[in-house]
Short mmCIF file of the C-alpha atoms (twelve columns), coordinates in Angstrom:
data_MODEL
# 
_entry.id   MODEL 
# 
loop_
_atom_site.group_PDB 
_atom_site.id 
_atom_site.type_symbol 
_atom_site.label_atom_id 
_atom_site.label_alt_id 
_atom_site.label_comp_id 
_atom_site.label_asym_id 
_atom_site.label_seq_id 
_atom_site.Cartn_x 
_atom_site.Cartn_y 
_atom_site.Cartn_z 
_atom_site.pdbx_PDB_model_num 
ATOM 1  C CA . MET A 1  0.000  0.000   0.000   1 
ATOM 2  C CA . ILE A 2  2.935  2.323   0.570   1 
ATOM 3  C CA . GLY A 3  4.008  2.025   -3.061  1 
ATOM 4  C CA . LEU A 4  0.465  2.714   -4.228  1 
ATOM 5  C CA . SER A 5  0.140  5.871   -2.182  1 
ATOM 6  C CA . HIS A 6  3.188  7.530   -3.773  1 
ATOM 7  C CA . THR A 7  2.660  6.900   -7.485  1 
ATOM 8  C CA . THR A 8  -0.089 6.733   -10.084 1 
ATOM 9  C CA . ALA A 9  -2.296 3.680   -10.522 1 
ATOM 10 C CA . SER A 10 -1.223 3.213   -14.140 1 
ATOM 11 C CA . SER A 11 2.454  3.245   -13.238 1 
ATOM 12 C CA . THR A 12 1.833  0.774   -10.436 1 
ATOM 13 C CA . ALA A 13 -0.084 -1.548  -12.758 1 
ATOM 14 C CA . ILE A 14 2.826  -1.614  -15.180 1 
ATOM 15 C CA . TRP A 15 5.382  -2.201  -12.439 1 
ATOM 16 C CA . LEU A 16 3.310  -5.080  -11.054 1 
ATOM 17 C CA . ASN A 17 4.045  -6.943  -14.287 1 
ATOM 18 C CA . MET A 18 7.537  -7.383  -12.865 1 
ATOM 19 C CA . GLU A 19 6.039  -10.213 -10.816 1 
ATOM 20 C CA . LEU A 20 6.947  -12.516 -13.703 1 
ATOM 21 C CA . VAL A 21 10.586 -11.460 -13.470 1 
ATOM 22 C CA . ALA A 22 10.593 -11.680 -9.663  1 
ATOM 23 C CA . THR A 23 9.119  -15.197 -9.718  1 
ATOM 24 C CA . ALA A 24 11.731 -16.342 -12.228 1 
ATOM 25 C CA . ILE A 25 14.561 -14.854 -10.162 1 
ATOM 26 C CA . LEU A 26 13.238 -16.562 -7.039  1 
ATOM 27 C CA . GLY A 27 13.010 -19.874 -8.904  1 
ATOM 28 C CA . ILE A 28 16.588 -19.583 -10.116 1 
ATOM 29 C CA . VAL A 29 18.014 -18.518 -6.763  1 
ATOM 30 C CA . LEU A 30 15.977 -20.638 -4.347  1 
ATOM 31 C CA . PHE A 31 15.122 -23.729 -6.355  1 
ATOM 32 C CA . LYS A 32 18.042 -23.818 -8.800  1 
ATOM 33 C CA . ASP A 33 15.670 -23.782 -11.781 1 
ATOM 34 C CA . HIS A 34 17.394 -23.981 -15.126 1 
ATOM 35 C CA . ILE A 35 16.030 -21.757 -17.829 1 
ATOM 36 C CA . ASP A 36 17.219 -21.524 -21.393 1 
ATOM 37 C CA . LYS A 37 18.380 -18.497 -23.326 1 
ATOM 38 C CA . TYR A 38 14.884 -17.835 -24.687 1 
ATOM 39 C CA . ALA A 39 13.497 -17.544 -21.172 1 
ATOM 40 C CA . TYR A 40 16.268 -15.096 -20.256 1 
ATOM 41 C CA . ILE A 41 15.494 -13.070 -23.377 1 
ATOM 42 C CA . GLY A 42 11.800 -13.085 -22.444 1 
ATOM 43 C CA . LEU A 43 12.563 -11.864 -18.943 1 
ATOM 44 C CA . ILE A 44 14.761 -9.079  -20.270 1 
ATOM 45 C CA . PHE A 45 12.121 -8.022  -22.793 1 
ATOM 46 C CA . THR A 46 9.446  -8.060  -20.087 1 
ATOM 47 C CA . PHE A 47 11.550 -5.762  -17.931 1 
ATOM 48 C CA . ILE A 48 12.363 -3.435  -20.837 1 
ATOM 49 C CA . ALA A 49 8.702  -3.335  -21.914 1 
ATOM 50 C CA . GLY A 50 7.726  -2.293  -18.391 1 
ATOM 51 C CA . LEU A 51 10.250 0.518   -18.512 1 
ATOM 52 C CA . ILE A 52 9.093  1.705   -21.923 1 
ATOM 53 C CA . VAL A 53 5.389  1.643   -21.122 1 
ATOM 54 C CA . SER A 54 5.797  3.380   -17.764 1 
ATOM 55 C CA . TRP A 55 8.115  6.000   -19.285 1 
ATOM 56 C CA . SER A 56 5.246  8.144   -20.578 1 
ATOM 57 C CA . ASN A 57 3.368  8.051   -17.262 1 
ATOM 58 C CA . GLY A 58 6.440  8.689   -15.177 1 
ATOM 59 C CA . PHE A 59 8.244  6.008   -13.253 1 
ATOM 60 C CA . GLY A 60 7.178  7.297   -9.879  1 
ATOM 61 C CA . ASP A 61 9.720  7.990   -7.207  1 
ATOM 62 C CA . VAL A 62 12.328 5.458   -6.144  1 
ATOM 63 C CA . PHE A 63 10.591 4.974   -2.804  1 
ATOM 64 C CA . SER A 64 7.390  3.712   -4.428  1 
ATOM 65 C CA . ILE A 65 9.208  1.566   -7.001  1 
ATOM 66 C CA . VAL A 66 11.168 -0.222  -4.278  1 
ATOM 67 C CA . PHE A 67 7.973  -1.096  -2.399  1 
ATOM 68 C CA . ILE A 68 6.206  -2.213  -5.571  1 
ATOM 69 C CA . ILE A 69 9.130  -4.476  -6.503  1 
ATOM 70 C CA . LEU A 70 9.136  -5.881  -2.958  1 
ATOM 71 C CA . ALA A 71 5.433  -6.599  -3.419  1 
ATOM 72 C CA . CYS A 72 6.279  -8.415  -6.661  1 
ATOM 73 C CA . PHE A 73 8.827  -10.595 -4.861  1 
ATOM 74 C CA . SER A 74 6.284  -11.302 -2.118  1 
ATOM 75 C CA . TRP A 75 3.784  -12.266 -4.771  1 
ATOM 76 C CA . GLY A 76 6.434  -14.518 -6.330  1 
ATOM 77 C CA . ILE A 77 7.022  -16.229 -2.995  1 
ATOM 78 C CA . ASP A 78 3.280  -16.772 -2.732  1 
ATOM 79 C CA . ASN A 79 3.314  -18.511 -6.112  1 
# 
């Protein structure tokens, strides 16, 4: 909720798509998942797409982005 209170709803919605990236990182680090080069490329493109789409709306401040990314990692743990 802290991240939501300091940025726009549209920016938050875009940043919440980073849950895919967070879940993959958690899988690699915690469970030693092996992903191929296409999965890495997909993760990179997902991250870049989030940056591009949120660019026009403003990224929000660093404070809100950190909390939104922490929410994404929490959501990844829940998965």
